[in-house]
C-alpha positions in Angstrom: 106.0 11.9 79.0 104.6 14.8 80.9 104.7 16.2 84.4 103.4 19.3 86.3 104.1 21.3 89.4 101.2 23.1 91.1 101.1 26.5 92.7 97.5 27.9 93.2 94.2 28.2 91.3 93.2 30.9 88.9 89.4 31.3 89.4 89.0 33.9 86.6 90.0 31.5 83.8 89.1 28.1 85.4 92.7 27.0 84.9 95.1 25.9 87.6 98.3 27.9 88.3 100.7 25.2 87.4 103.2 24.3 84.7 102.6 21.2 82.6 105.8 19.9 81.1 105.5 17.8 77.9 108.5 16.0 76.4 108.5 15.2 72.7 110.5 12.7 70.8 110.7 13.8 67.1 113.7 11.6 66.1 112.6 8.0 66.7 109.4 8.1 64.7 110.5 10.7 62.1 110.2 9.6 58.5 112.5 10.5 55.7 112.1 13.9 54.0 109.1 14.3 51.7 110.0 13.7 48.1 109.3 17.2 46.8 111.6 18.8 49.4 114.8 17.8 47.5 113.4 16.3 44.3 114.5 19.1 41.9 117.9 19.4 43.5 118.5 15.7 43.5 117.4 15.4 39.9 120.0 18.0 38.9 122.7 16.3 41.0 122.1 13.0 39.4 122.0 14.5 35.9 125.3 16.3 36.4 126.9 13.1 37.8 126.0 11.3 34.6 127.4 14.1 32.3 131.2 14.3 32.3 131.0 17.8 30.8 128.9 19.1 33.7 130.2 20.4 37.1 130.6 17.2 39.2 128.7 17.0 42.5 130.3 15.6 45.6 130.3 11.8 46.2 128.1 12.4 49.3 125.5 14.3 47.3 125.3 11.6 44.6 125.0 8.9 47.3 122.2 10.8 49.1 120.2 11.5 45.9 120.6 8.0 44.6 119.1 6.7 47.8 116.5 9.4 48.0 115.1 9.2 44.5 116.1 5.9 43.0 117.1 2.8 45.1 116.7 3.4 48.8 114.0 2.7 51.3 110.9 0.9 50.2 111.8 0.2 46.6 110.8 2.0 43.4 111.0 5.8 44.0 113.8 5.8 46.6 113.7 6.4 50.3 111.9 9.8 50.3 108.4 9.9 51.8 105.8 10.3 49.1 102.6 10.4 51.1 102.4 14.2 51.6 102.9 14.9 47.9 100.4 12.3 46.9 97.7 13.5 49.3 98.5 17.1 48.4 97.7 16.4 44.8 94.5 14.6 45.8 93.4 17.4 48.1 93.6 19.9 45.2 91.1 17.9 43.2 88.7 16.7 46.0 87.4 19.7 47.8 84.0 18.1 48.7 85.2 14.7 49.7 83.9 13.6 53.2 87.4 12.7 54.2 88.9 16.1 53.1 89.4 17.4 56.7 91.1 14.3 57.8 93.4 14.1 54.8 93.9 17.8 53.9 93.5 20.1 56.9 96.5 19.8 59.3 95.0 22.5 61.6 92.3 20.0 62.7 92.7 17.3 65.4 91.0 14.9 63.0 93.9 15.2 60.6 95.8 12.0 59.8 94.1 9.9 62.4 93.4 6.7 60.3 95.5 4.5 58.2 94.5 5.3 54.6 96.1 5.1 51.2 95.4 6.1 47.6 94.6 3.5 45.0 96.6 3.4 41.7 94.1 5.7 40.1 95.3 8.5 42.6 91.6 9.2 43.4 90.1 6.3 45.4 90.8 6.4 49.1 91.4 2.9 50.6 91.5 1.9 54.3 94.6 -0.2 55.1 93.6 -3.8 55.5 94.9 -7.3 55.4 92.8 -7.9 52.3 94.9 -5.3 50.4 98.1 -7.1 51.4 96.8 -10.4 50.0 95.1 -9.1 46.8 96.8 -5.9 45.8 100.3 -6.1 47.2 102.0 -6.0 43.8 100.2 -2.9 42.6 100.2 -1.0 45.9 103.5 -2.3 47.5 105.1 1.1 48.3 101.8 2.8 49.4 100.9 -0.2 51.6 104.3 -0.1 53.3 104.2 3.7 53.8 100.6 3.5 55.1 101.4 1.0 57.8 102.8 3.8 60.1 100.6 6.7 59.3 98.8 8.5 56.4 101.2 11.5 56.6 105.0 11.9 56.5 105.5 11.8 60.3 107.6 13.6 62.8 106.0 12.5 66.0 104.4 9.3 64.8 100.7 8.6 64.9 100.6 7.2 68.5 102.6 10.1 69.9 100.4 12.6 68.0 97.3 11.1 69.4 98.8 11.2 72.9 99.8 14.8 72.5 96.4 15.9 71.3 94.8 14.2 74.3 97.3 15.7 76.7 96.9 19.3 75.3 93.1 19.1 75.2 92.9 17.8 78.7 95.4 20.2 80.2 94.1 22.6 82.9 97.5 24.2 83.5 97.8 27.9 83.0 101.1 27.3 81.3 102.3 24.4 79.1 106.0 24.0 78.4 106.8 21.7 75.4 110.3 20.4 75.2 111.2 19.7 71.6 114.4 18.3 70.3 113.7 19.7 66.9 113.0 23.3 66.1 109.3 24.0 65.5 109.7 27.4 63.8 113.2 27.5 62.4 114.2 29.5 59.3 110.6 30.1 58.2 110.6 31.6 54.7 114.3 31.1 54.1 115.1 29.6 50.7 118.7 28.3 50.2 120.0 28.8 46.8 120.6 25.2 45.8 117.2 24.0 46.9 113.7 24.8 45.7 112.0 24.1 49.0 112.0 26.3 52.2 113.6 24.1 54.8 117.0 23.5 56.1 116.9 19.7 56.3 116.6 19.5 60.1 113.9 21.9 61.2 110.3 20.8 61.1 109.5 22.9 58.0 110.8 20.0 55.9 107.7 18.1 57.1 105.3 21.0 56.7 102.0 19.1 57.2 103.3 17.5 60.4 104.7 20.9 61.5 101.4 22.7 61.1 99.5 19.9 62.9 102.0 20.1 65.8 101.7 23.9 66.0 97.9 23.9 66.1 97.8 20.9 68.6 100.0 23.0 70.9 97.8 26.1 70.5 94.7 24.1 71.2 95.6 23.9 74.9 93.4 26.0 77.2 96.4 27.7 78.8 99.4 29.4 77.2 102.1 27.4 75.5 105.9 27.8 75.2 108.1 25.5 73.1 111.7 25.2 74.4 114.2 23.9 71.9 117.8 24.1 70.5 120.1 22.6 67.9 120.3 25.6 65.6 123.6 26.9 67.1 122.3 30.3 68.1 119.7 31.5 70.6 116.5 33.5 69.9 112.9 34.2 71.0 110.0 33.9 68.7 106.2 34.4 68.9 103.9 32.7 66.4 100.8 34.9 66.3 97.3 34.1 65.0 96.2 36.0 61.9 95.9 35.8 58.1 97.9 38.9 57.6 101.2 37.5 59.0 104.0 37.0 56.5 104.2 33.4 57.7 100.4 32.8 57.6 100.4 30.7 54.5 103.3 28.4 55.6 102.1 27.9 59.2 98.3 28.4 58.5 98.0 30.9 61.3 94.7 32.3 60.1 93.2 29.3 62.1 95.6 29.4 65.0 93.7 29.7 68.3 96.3 31.7 70.3 100.0 32.6 70.2 102.6 30.0 70.6 106.1 31.1 71.9 109.4 29.5 71.1 112.6 29.9 73.2 115.7 28.5 71.5 119.1 28.0 73.3 122.4 27.6 71.5 124.4 25.6 73.8 127.0 26.5 76.5 130.2 25.9 74.4 131.7 28.0 71.7 132.0 24.9 69.4 128.2 24.6 69.3 127.1 28.3 69.8 129.4 29.6 67.2 128.9 26.9 64.6 130.3 28.2 61.3 131.6 31.2 63.3 130.0 34.2 64.9 131.2 36.3 62.0 128.5 35.0 59.7 126.3 37.9 58.8 122.6 38.0 59.6 121.3 39.6 56.5 120.4 37.3 53.6 121.3 34.2 55.7 119.3 31.5 57.3 119.7 33.3 60.6 117.7 36.3 59.4 114.0 36.3 60.4 112.2 37.3 57.2 108.6 36.8 58.3 108.3 38.6 61.6 108.5 35.7 64.1 111.0 37.5 66.3 109.2 40.3 68.2 112.6 42.0 69.0 113.7 42.3 65.4 114.7 40.3 62.3 118.4 40.0 63.5 117.7 39.7 67.2 119.5 36.5 68.0 122.5 35.6 70.2 125.5 34.0 68.4 127.6 33.6 71.6 127.1 30.7 74.1 124.1 31.1 76.3 121.0 29.5 77.8 117.4 30.3 77.9 115.2 31.1 80.9 111.5 31.0 81.6 110.1 32.8 84.6 106.5 33.0 85.9 105.1 35.7 88.2 101.9 34.1 89.3 100.6 37.1 91.1 101.4 39.6 88.3 100.2 37.1 85.7 103.3 37.6 83.6 105.6 35.0 81.9 109.1 36.2 81.0 111.2 34.5 78.3 114.9 35.4 78.0 118.2 34.4 76.6 121.0 34.5 79.2 124.8 35.2 79.0 126.7 31.9 79.5 129.2 33.4 82.0 127.3 36.0 83.9 123.7 34.7 83.8 122.5 38.2 82.9 120.2 38.9 80.0 122.1 38.6 76.8 122.1 41.0 73.9 121.5 40.0 70.3 123.9 40.7 67.4 121.7 43.7 66.6 122.0 45.1 70.2 118.5 43.9 71.3 118.0 42.9 74.9 116.8 39.3 74.8 113.7 39.5 76.9 110.0 39.2 76.0 106.9 39.0 78.3 103.4 37.8 77.8 100.2 37.9 79.9 99.4 34.6 81.5 95.7 35.0 81.2 95.5 36.2 77.6 98.7 34.8 76.2 99.3 38.1 74.4 102.7 39.8 74.1 103.3 42.7 76.5 105.3 45.8 75.8 108.9 46.1 77.0 
């Protein structure tokens, strides 16, 4: 759902001085992790579990991996979502196909808009139809079942993605605030030792094609955009900037990003959530360290103590201020590196401003 509160008009840009609030649900329609995200790790877990001489994995890891790769979900192949990996392989071999943008380019609004699936030759693109269910169900059972919801491994779901694209394209608000229950830009670039894929298991980086599509959909709004989020047990401020030279450019495809997108993350107001795993956990060489330059205040500029985030708009000065606040005093908080947690950007250009 979305709502907005109006203030006054901005004649210079043609936008209205108002805030449009967009609420996203990334839990209900979210599909299981893509197969490649944990495939190597799970194969090793199951191999060790079958070898008495090998270090034995936990019962939980074995149960997860058995479901994920072998016997969960839709049948052969386990419960993991295979669509993104299959289309990824197809995209690498079909650079001139007329459906390439729809199937291979998550920066475009046309991406993933129709229910399509691959034939058993892994080359022919088929539209989902009732005829396939009656004539090809045995050969295409898993792909038919996966294609009924969307052609990609979803976070928002096809219906919500279409609604969001229409909402952002049609927005005339100078500022769009997107409330996201999941972290859009989490530990980007972080690689945990036991996994071969850069995602934590809960941030949207585990669904990279859906993540990139969501980021670019938000950036396509005429006004500036701020994502407000939580669930990482610390607070920080991030700016996803356009440009091919960024360290995160390949992962987030920012060479094609229209404008900056800001993210404000709050930890929670209790010590049990804000200090998850303890505030003593070091920043360097951990998932809390920003290794790609998303934090404009520094790679360890996060708040480990309880706090909340604040967004303030000065309509006359054309300035938006984003800050992390101390949970007890309400004053601007300081990061573990001593950085004052405040960034500002220009409401007309969406560009970061100096301190």
